[in-house]
C-alpha angles and dihedrals in degrees: 000000000000125000091244091054092049091050092051090047092051092048092048092049093051091048092052123086104286121237091211123027129183112191123195097314126180121198125200127189121208090358088283116058113081108207107161117042110193104324117184128178141148132216116198121216110271093012135126111221124183125214105202135188146106125287109292095022092120103261097129092043089054092053092046090049089055094045091044092235093126092094091068087063098042092258129131142182103247099176139020131027142266119208134186115201088343096309123112110245108166091097094055124102118250090253092053090049092051088053087053088056105261115124129172125212103207126228110261094031097253099209120176096258096198093054127077120253091256093048088052090053093049092054086067089067096056094110095050124106101182099100140260095282093060091047090051091051090053091047088056089048090055091049089050092058095036106036090168089066090056089055091050099036094118095044121101107257091228090064096052126095125266091255092050090049090052090051089048091052092050091044091051089054091050090055088069089062093236128192091198127032119195104208115195118201098326092177096055113130095353131123114253092249091055091046090056091048093052094046090049089054090048089053091050092049089051093048101039104028096031093232113164116224133201106184128187110208141165091196094085094174096061095035093057091049092060104028122078096207134021144195123204116214124200124174093343096312134100103240100171139012138172145120115314096254094054091048091050089054096044109114095219093049090048093049102041101034107022099036092237133124138170087275094054136260116349125217120244090251092054093049094049093050096044109123107187113110117236110267092233094060 
């Protein structure tokens, strides 16, 4: 598919009625610490949207605000709104939200180490009420996309590799039959080859199973190759957004997140010592 077609597709998706909409939210921890300062974003049905930024920019907090997991960390949405298919959802419990089709895959994978891979996958279906046969069909679907999990299904999750645990975490989310998956730092701690494999599977799930993804990622290079639209977060604010191609070609994004400039690739030392402030701040 050509770049021009992808750009038109991304623009059309963003113009359509969003499946998930975050409007001007502020998040406070411990009633004192302001972390998000008016974040707004939209995720179209069937899209892959990237939430980009450095460590501490507010990506994970944004995902937890959507999944209503902030309360477990003494955080709360104090302003703004979050809607799913036009209905306000930020006051729901995490269980109610999972039943509405929104599931978060946490940063760091967080598998149940003492359970087997298959037992981990089955825990993802705990909110379902459609019977054992439907759960078994979806388990086979997960094994279809992650054949390595079928091979390791009887192994304790704690003894599998980091890549296998990430696959297990994504597979567990799929067992809830989600419409939206919030994917937090899927590349963290993984070898580049495994990162590519996991993102390819995400793209297939989006294309073939019509699962919508909002993914938070520091690896801007790989995220913008698979996402159709992206938002750049800095210090709890959205400072830039656009279709993936325009963000890849943005000079500031290239310099600060990809290590590239008009003069070519920069070394790590040059990037760390670079003093010019970003133009969007």
